[in-house]
C-alpha positions in Angstrom: 31.3 -20.3 22.9 28.7 -17.5 22.8 25.2 -18.9 22.9 22.4 -16.5 21.8 20.0 -15.6 24.6 16.4 -16.9 24.3 15.0 -13.4 24.7 16.1 -10.2 23.0 17.3 -7.2 24.9 14.2 -5.4 26.0 16.2 -2.3 26.6 17.2 -2.0 22.9 15.3 1.1 21.6 12.7 0.6 18.9 10.4 3.2 17.3 6.8 3.6 18.6 4.5 1.2 16.8 2.1 2.8 14.4 -0.6 0.4 13.2 -1.8 0.7 9.7 -4.9 -1.4 8.8 -4.3 -3.6 5.8 -7.8 -2.6 4.4 -8.3 1.1 5.4 -11.9 1.5 4.2 -13.4 5.0 3.8 -16.8 6.2 4.9 -19.6 3.7 4.3 -22.4 5.0 2.0 -24.7 1.9 2.1 -28.4 2.6 2.3 -30.0 0.5 5.0 -33.6 -0.4 6.1 -34.5 -1.3 9.7 -36.1 -4.8 9.9 -36.5 -5.2 13.6 -35.5 -4.0 17.1 -36.3 -7.3 18.8 -33.4 -9.0 20.7 -31.2 -5.9 20.9 -30.7 -3.9 24.1 -28.0 -1.8 25.8 -26.8 -2.7 29.3 -24.1 -1.3 31.6 -21.3 -3.7 32.4 -18.6 -2.5 34.8 -19.8 1.0 34.2 -19.6 0.8 30.5 -22.5 0.6 28.0 -22.5 -2.6 26.0 -24.7 -3.7 23.1 -26.3 -7.0 24.0 -27.5 -9.0 20.9 -29.7 -12.1 21.4 -29.2 -15.3 19.5 -32.5 -14.9 17.7 -31.6 -11.5 16.5 -28.6 -13.0 14.7 -30.7 -15.8 13.3 -33.5 -13.4 12.1 -31.0 -11.1 10.3 -29.4 -14.1 8.5 -32.7 -15.5 7.4 -33.8 -12.2 6.1 -30.5 -11.6 4.3 -30.6 -15.0 2.4 -34.2 -14.5 1.5 -33.5 -11.0 0.1 -30.4 -11.8 -2.0 -32.1 -14.7 -3.8 -34.9 -12.4 -5.1 -33.5 -8.8 -5.3 -30.5 -7.1 -6.7 -28.6 -3.9 -6.0 -29.8 -0.8 -7.9 -26.3 -0.3 -9.4 -26.3 -3.8 -10.9 -29.7 -3.2 -12.5 -28.6 0.2 -13.9 -25.7 -1.4 -15.5 -28.0 -3.9 -17.3 -30.2 -1.1 -18.5 -27.2 0.8 -19.8 -26.4 -2.1 -22.1 -29.8 -1.6 -23.8 -29.1 2.0 -24.2 -25.6 1.5 -25.6 -25.4 1.8 -29.5 -22.1 -0.1 -29.4 -23.6 -3.1 -27.7 -24.2 -6.1 -29.9 -27.7 -7.5 -30.5 -26.8 -10.5 -28.4 -25.5 -8.3 -25.6 -28.9 -6.6 -25.6 -30.8 -9.8 -25.9 -29.1 -11.2 -22.8 -29.4 -7.9 -20.8 -33.1 -7.7 -21.5 -33.6 -11.3 -20.4 -31.8 -10.6 -17.2 -34.0 -7.6 -16.5 -37.1 -9.7 -17.2 -35.7 -12.3 -14.9 -35.1 -9.8 -12.1 -38.7 -8.7 -12.3 -40.0 -12.3 -12.0 -37.6 -13.0 -9.1 -38.8 -9.8 -7.3 -42.2 -11.4 -6.9 -40.6 -13.3 -4.0 -41.6 -16.8 -5.3 -39.0 -17.9 -7.9 -35.3 -17.2 -7.1 -33.3 -15.4 -9.8 -31.1 -18.4 -10.3 -31.7 -22.1 -9.8 -28.3 -22.4 -8.1 -29.2 -20.5 -4.9 -25.6 -20.8 -3.7 -23.5 -21.6 -0.8 -24.4 -19.5 2.2 -21.3 -17.3 3.1 -21.4 -15.0 6.1 -18.7 -12.6 7.3 -19.2 -10.8 10.6 -17.2 -8.0 12.2 -18.0 -7.9 15.9 -17.3 -4.7 17.8 -15.5 -4.8 21.2 -18.6 -3.4 23.0 -21.0 -6.1 21.6 -22.0 -9.1 23.8 -23.6 -12.3 22.5 -24.0 -15.7 24.0 -20.9 -16.8 22.1 -22.7 -19.2 19.7 -22.8 -16.7 16.8 -21.8 -19.1 14.1 -24.6 -21.5 14.9 -27.2 -18.7 15.2 -26.2 -17.2 11.8 -26.1 -20.6 10.1 -29.5 -21.5 11.5 -30.9 -18.3 10.0 -29.4 -19.2 6.6 -30.8 -22.8 6.9 -34.2 -21.5 7.7 -34.2 -19.3 4.6 -33.4 -22.3 2.4 -36.0 -24.5 4.1 -38.8 -21.9 4.0 -38.3 -20.5 0.5 -38.2 -22.1 -2.9 -34.4 -22.4 -2.8 -32.2 -25.3 -3.9 -30.1 -27.4 -1.6 -26.7 -27.6 -3.3 -24.4 -28.8 -0.5 -23.3 -32.4 -0.4 -21.6 -34.1 2.5 -18.8 -36.6 2.0 -19.7 -39.9 3.6 -16.4 -41.3 2.4 -13.8 -40.2 -0.1 -16.0 -41.2 -3.0 -19.6 -41.3 -1.5 -21.6 -38.1 -1.0 -25.1 -37.2 0.1 -27.0 -34.0 -0.2 -27.5 -32.4 3.2 -31.1 -31.5 2.3 -30.9 -28.1 4.0 -28.1 -26.3 2.1 -25.8 -26.6 5.2 -23.1 -26.2 6.2 -22.7 -22.4 5.8 -19.3 -20.8 5.6 -19.2 -18.4 8.6 -16.2 -16.2 9.6 -16.4 -13.7 12.5 -13.7 -11.1 13.2 -13.1 -8.7 16.0 -13.3 -5.2 14.6 -15.0 -1.9 15.6 -16.7 -0.8 18.8 -20.5 -0.4 19.1 -21.8 -2.4 16.1 -21.9 -5.9 14.7 -21.5 -5.6 10.9 -22.1 -8.3 8.3 -21.7 -9.3 4.7 -24.0 -12.1 3.5 -23.3 -13.8 0.1 -25.0 -16.6 -1.8 -22.2 -17.9 -4.0 -23.2 -20.2 -6.9 -21.0 -23.0 -8.1 -20.6 -21.5 -11.5 -19.0 -18.3 -10.4 -17.1 -19.9 -7.5 -15.5 -22.2 -10.0 -14.1 -19.2 -11.8 -11.8 -18.3 -9.0 -8.2 -18.6 -9.9 -4.9 -18.2 -8.0 -1.7 -17.8 -10.0 1.6 -18.0 -8.2 3.5 -15.5 -10.4 7.0 -14.2 -10.0 8.0 -10.5 -9.3 9.4 -10.4 -12.9 5.7 -9.9 -14.0 5.6 -6.5 -12.3 6.0 -4.2 -15.3 3.0 -2.7 -17.0 3.2 -4.5 -20.4 4.0 -7.9 -18.9 1.3 -7.6 -16.3 -1.4 -6.6 -18.7 -0.4 -9.4 -21.1 -0.5 -11.9 -18.3 -3.9 -10.7 -17.2 -5.4 -10.7 -20.7 -4.4 -14.4 -21.1 -5.9 -15.3 -17.7 -9.1 -13.3 -18.2 -9.9 -15.3 -21.3 -9.8 -18.5 -19.2 -12.9 -17.3 -17.4 -15.0 -18.2 -20.4 -18.8 -17.6 -20.2 -19.9 -20.5 -18.0 -20.5 -18.3 -15.0 -23.1 -16.1 -16.7 -21.5 -12.8 -17.8 -21.6 -9.8 -17.8 -19.3 -10.2 -14.8 -18.1 -8.0 -12.0 -14.5 -8.9 -12.4 -12.0 -8.7 -9.5 -8.2 -8.9 -9.8 -5.8 -8.9 -6.8 -2.1 -8.3 -7.3 -0.1 -9.4 -4.3 -1.1 -10.5 -0.8 0.7 -11.6 2.4 -0.5 -15.1 1.7 -2.3 -17.0 -1.1 -5.4 -17.4 1.0 -5.6 -13.7 1.8 -5.2 -12.9 -1.9 -8.2 -15.1 -2.8 -10.3 -13.8 0.1 -9.7 -10.3 -1.2 -10.8 -11.3 -4.7 -14.1 -12.5 -3.3 -14.6 -9.3 -1.3 -13.6 -7.1 -4.2 -16.0 -8.9 -6.6 -18.8 -8.0 -4.1 -17.7 -4.3 -4.2 -17.0 -4.6 -0.4 -13.6 -3.0 -0.9 -14.7 0.0 -3.1 -13.9 2.5 -0.3 -10.2 1.5 -0.2 -7.7 4.3 -0.9 -6.5 4.8 -4.5 -2.8 4.9 -3.6 -0.4 2.9 -1.6 2.0 3.9 1.2 5.2 2.8 2.8 3.1 1.3 5.6 1.8 -1.4 3.3 -2.0 -0.8 2.9 -4.0 -2.3 0.1 -5.4 0.1 -2.5 -7.4 0.2 -5.7 -5.7 1.0 -8.9 -8.4 3.0 -10.8 -6.3 3.5 -13.9 -5.7 -0.2 -14.3 -9.4 -0.9 -13.7 -10.3 1.2 -16.7 -7.5 -0.3 -18.8 -8.6 -3.9 -18.1 -12.3 -3.0 -18.5 -11.5 -1.7 -22.0 -9.5 -4.8 -22.7 -12.5 -7.1 -21.8 -14.7 -5.0 -24.1 -12.3 -5.7 -27.0 -12.2 -9.4 -26.6 -15.5 -9.9 -28.5 -16.9 -12.4 -25.9 -19.7 -10.1 -24.8 -22.6 -11.1 -22.6 -22.3 -14.8 -23.3 -22.8 -14.9 -27.1 -20.5 -12.2 -28.6 -20.2 -8.5 -28.2 -18.9 -5.8 -25.9 -20.2 -6.6 -22.4 -18.1 -9.4 -21.0 -17.8 -7.4 -17.8 -20.0 -4.7 -16.1 -16.9 -3.4 -14.3 -13.5 -4.3 -13.0 -11.9 -4.0 -9.5 -8.1 -4.1 -9.2 -6.6 -4.3 -5.7 -2.9 -4.0 -5.1 -1.6 -5.7 -1.9 1.6 -5.9 0.0 3.5 -9.2 -0.5 6.5 -11.2 0.6 9.5 -10.2 -1.6 9.8 -13.7 -3.0 6.1 -14.2 -3.9 3.6 -12.6 -6.2 0.2 -14.2 -5.8 -2.3 -13.0 -8.4 -6.0 -13.7 -7.8 -8.9 -13.6 -10.3 -12.6 -14.0 -9.7 -16.1 -12.8 -10.6 -19.5 -12.1 -9.4 -22.0 -13.3 -12.0 -25.5 -12.2 -13.1 -26.8 -13.5 -9.9 -25.0 -10.8 -8.0 -26.1 -11.9 -4.6 -24.7 -10.1 -1.6 -26.1 -7.8 1.0 -24.7 -5.9 4.0 -26.3 -6.0 7.4 -25.6 -4.5 10.8 -26.9 -4.6 14.4 -26.6 -1.4 16.4 -28.2 -0.1 19.5 -31.0 1.3 17.3 -32.0 -2.1 15.9 -31.3 -4.6 13.1 -30.6 -3.3 9.6 -30.2 -4.8 6.1 -29.0 -3.1 3.0 -31.8 -1.7 0.9 -32.0 -3.7 -2.4 -34.1 -2.8 -5.4 -37.7 -4.1 -4.9 -39.0 -2.4 -8.1 -36.7 -3.6 -10.9 -39.5 -2.9 -13.5 -38.3 0.7 -13.6 -35.2 -0.5 -15.5 -37.1 -2.2 -18.3 -37.5 -0.3 -21.6 -41.0 1.1 -22.2 -41.3 -0.8 -25.5 -39.4 -4.1 -25.9 -37.0 -4.0 -28.8 -36.7 -6.8 -31.3 -33.3 -8.3 -30.2 -31.2 -11.2 -31.2 -31.9 -11.5 -34.9 -34.0 -14.1 -36.8 -35.3 -17.1 -34.7 -35.5 -20.7 -35.9 -38.2 -22.8 -34.3 -37.3 -26.4 -33.4 -39.8 -29.1 -32.6 -38.2 -31.3 -30.1 -40.9 -34.0 -30.3 -39.8 -35.0 -33.8 -37.5 -38.0 -34.1 -33.9 -37.3 -33.1 -32.6 -37.8 -36.7 -35.1 -35.1 -37.9 -34.0 -32.7 -35.2 -30.3 -33.2 -36.2 -31.1 -32.8 -39.8 -32.9 -29.5 -39.1 -30.0 -28.1 -37.0 -27.5 -29.1 -39.6 -29.1 -26.6 -42.1 -28.1 -23.7 -39.9 -24.8 -22.1 -39.0 -23.4 -21.6 -35.5 -24.7 -18.4 -33.8 -28.2 -19.1 -35.1 -30.8 -18.2 -32.5 -33.3 -21.0 -31.8 -36.7 -21.4 -30.1 -37.1 -24.9 -28.7 -40.5 -26.5 -27.9 -41.1 -30.1 -26.8 -39.5 -32.7 -24.6 -36.0 -32.5 -23.0 -34.2 -34.7 -20.6 -32.4 -33.1 -17.7 -29.2 -34.7 -16.4 -26.0 -33.3 -14.9 -22.9 -34.6 -13.0 -24.2 -37.4 -10.8 -26.7 -38.6 -13.3 -24.0 -38.7 -16.0 -21.8 -40.7 -13.7 -24.6 -43.2 -13.1 -25.2 -43.7 -16.9 -21.5 -44.1 -17.5 -21.5 -47.0 -15.0 -24.1 -48.7 -17.1 -22.0 -48.3 -20.3 -19.0 -49.7 -18.5 -21.0 -52.7 -17.4 -21.9 -53.3 -21.1 -25.4 -52.0 -20.7 -26.9 -49.6 -23.3 -28.0 -46.0 -22.6 -31.7 -45.7 -21.8 -33.9 -44.8 -24.8 -34.8 -41.4 -23.3 -31.2 -40.4 -23.4 -31.1 -41.2 -27.1 -34.4 -39.8 -28.2 -34.4 -36.3 -26.6 -32.0 -33.4 -26.2 -30.1 -33.4 -22.9 -30.3 -30.3 -20.8 -27.7 -29.8 -18.1 -29.5 -28.3 -15.1 -30.6 -28.9 -11.6 -33.9 -27.2 -10.4 -34.7 -25.3 -7.4 -37.9 -26.2 -5.4 -41.2 -26.0 -7.3 -43.5 -23.4 -5.7 -47.1 -24.4 -5.1 -49.2 -23.7 -8.2 -46.1 -23.6 -10.5 -45.0 -26.2 -13.1 -41.4 -25.6 -12.3 -39.0 -24.0 -9.9 -36.1 -21.8 -11.1 -34.4 -24.0 -13.7 -31.6 -22.4 -15.7 -28.7 -24.1 -17.4 -25.6 -25.3 -15.5 -22.0 -25.2 -16.7 -21.5 -27.4 -19.7 -17.8 -28.0 -19.2 -18.3 -30.3 -16.2 -19.9 -32.9 -18.6 -17.2 -32.6 -21.3 -15.5 -35.9 -20.5 -18.8 -37.9 -21.0 -19.7 -36.6 -24.5 -17.6 -38.8 -26.8 -18.5 -42.0 -24.9 -22.2 -41.1 -24.8 -22.5 -40.0 -28.4 -20.8 -43.2 -29.5 -23.5 -45.0 -27.7 -26.2 -42.9 -29.4 -27.0 -40.5 -26.6 -26.3 -36.8 -25.9 -26.7 -36.0 -29.6 -28.1 -32.6 -28.8 -26.9 -31.0 -25.6 -28.1 -27.7 -24.0 -26.3 -25.8 -21.3 -24.2 -22.6 -20.7 -20.6 -21.7 -21.4 -17.8 -22.8 -23.6 -16.6 -26.4 -23.9 -13.3 -28.3 -24.4 -12.0 -29.2 -27.9 -12.9 -32.8 -27.2 -16.6 -31.9 -27.4 -16.1 -30.2 -30.7 -14.3 -33.3 -32.1 -17.0 -35.6 -30.7 -19.8 -33.6 -32.4 -17.9 -33.7 -35.7 -17.3 -37.4 -35.4 -20.8 -38.4 -34.3 -23.0 -35.7 -35.9 -24.0 -34.0 -32.6 -24.7 -30.5 -31.5 -24.2 -28.3 -28.5 -26.7 -25.5 -27.9 -26.1 -22.6 -25.5 -28.8 -21.0 -23.5 -28.7 -17.9 -21.4 -27.1 -18.5 -18.1 -28.6 -16.5 -15.2 -32.2 -16.2 -16.2 -33.6 -19.2 -14.4 -36.8 -17.5 -13.0 -37.7 -16.3 -16.5 -37.4 -19.8 -17.9 -39.5 -21.3 -15.2 -42.2 -18.6 -15.5 -42.5 -18.7 -19.3 -40.8 -21.7 -20.9 -41.0 -24.8 -18.7 -44.5 -26.2 -18.6 -44.1 -29.6 -17.0 -41.4 -31.3 -14.9 -41.3 -35.0 -13.7 -38.6 -37.3 -12.4 -37.5 -40.1 -14.8 -34.8 -41.9 -12.8 -32.6 -41.6 -9.7 -34.9 -39.5 -7.4 -32.5 -40.2 -4.5 -30.1 -37.7 -6.2 -32.4 -34.8 -5.3 -31.9 -31.9 -7.7 -29.4 -34.0 -9.6 -32.0 -36.7 -10.5 -32.9 -37.3 -14.2 -35.9 -35.2 -15.1 -38.2 -35.0 -18.2 -39.4 -31.5 -18.9 -41.8 -30.0 -21.5 -40.8 -26.6 -22.8 -42.2 -23.9 -25.1 -40.1 -21.3 -26.9 -37.0 -22.1 -24.9 -34.2 -19.7 -26.1 -30.9 -21.1 -27.3 -28.1 -20.6 -29.8 -26.2 -23.1 -31.9 -22.7 -23.1 -30.4 -21.1 -26.3 -31.7 -22.4 -28.0 -34.9 -21.9 -31.4 -36.6 -19.2 -30.0 -38.8 -16.8 -29.1 -36.0 -17.6 -25.4 -36.0 -17.5 -23.8 -32.5 -18.7 -20.3 -31.8 -16.5 -20.0 -28.7 -13.4 -21.1 -30.5 -13.7 -18.0 -32.7 -13.5 -16.0 -29.5 -10.4 -17.9 -28.3 -12.5 -19.7 -25.6 -12.9 -23.1 -27.3 
């Protein structure tokens, strides 16, 4: 019997190996600013010059990065917002949202209020050159820098640690960070820093398709259906990323995240027999036009569901076709950094966003109906009932703030046979979780969170007399529409992604009502003036987002 040998014949000829990088990026065009030279030096080791980077240099770069990206945006993103105002085809609501984002960017650029209340999970990717020496504790140093930014600035702690399968506790410093370090390059240590909010992270999807989808008509039809599932909860206009293929499901999704941050823009625009990833510019334009035709627009109907689209085609196993979909939202928070022998550098973000504002503010968004929230709930409901969906509102008075954990606590009361508290019945419920309140301010950044996470509570709460008027962002499940029709309730949508503007101009007082141990997820009472909103779902079962095939 012939038994195979454990080792192949090393004398069998094979062609020379030619390595092709999976992501062959072209020349980098990023504008950088030098932030320091401390902790960086060059030394000779075994006759070779090596870049020696101290632990504190890594920590300082990370802290600077997470401070910058919570207050400043890239110039290209701001130019895209301004182009909406200048586009005659943009809807009034597109322009209303874009103008609010530009105002928000100007407030955030003051360095006090972050642009979004969800200041994100700290994500760090490093590429360490072979001629770079550190003490080996790079992940800890970079994470410490991220932590310091969250502790020292008015940023929100969003990370919760599992104490058991069902018990969690906020870590109170936004740790842990997600830190990944690769060996690549020679004389530099390069980084991408990202603050990823929960809303946009939740709009990351992996579809395990089959190779039969790989025809133009089938693929475009497949993608159109999946793009609609994004909805508006993650604060469009989006930077949309689509990845077709991948050597694994996890690499497909990692590529989605990098593409949404425009990190892969310098990929080649054609493939090869060697299997490199590439951008399909023609499909990018085709899908971008498709998103403009959906009618979803910048949250409340129109053309600008997406700023732009990136489509990356990847090699794959012959039996698999992973397809990834994801977005970067209005809080488009990422920045590149690098450490070279010349010092520590960070990508130059836009510190003067005022230049993108129109000289004279246009009247945008149509007629506005003022609602006094301090009137009895039955009167508020009667007033709202007079107006159709899509009506733009200006809210003034008292609101109660509650989101996931607080809703779970109140549901426990109902299940024990206890009533909902009166404050939950007498006031509109705003789904939100604030960032820290700066000294001298009434509120920290305090924008709406994704409404869909509270969908399962609505019917039960409205049947008990609560949640009769809800305020948040994004589309909701049909069950919410049915509950509002049955119980006479309303869902109002506010502009997602303009948290600094709301804190600066609309929120006048914030105080904890109950469950302070939940941190940012406590129940709060806030006083607002001219808080912007739209009627999305009314007491007759009408749903604005259903008309856009999102309901």
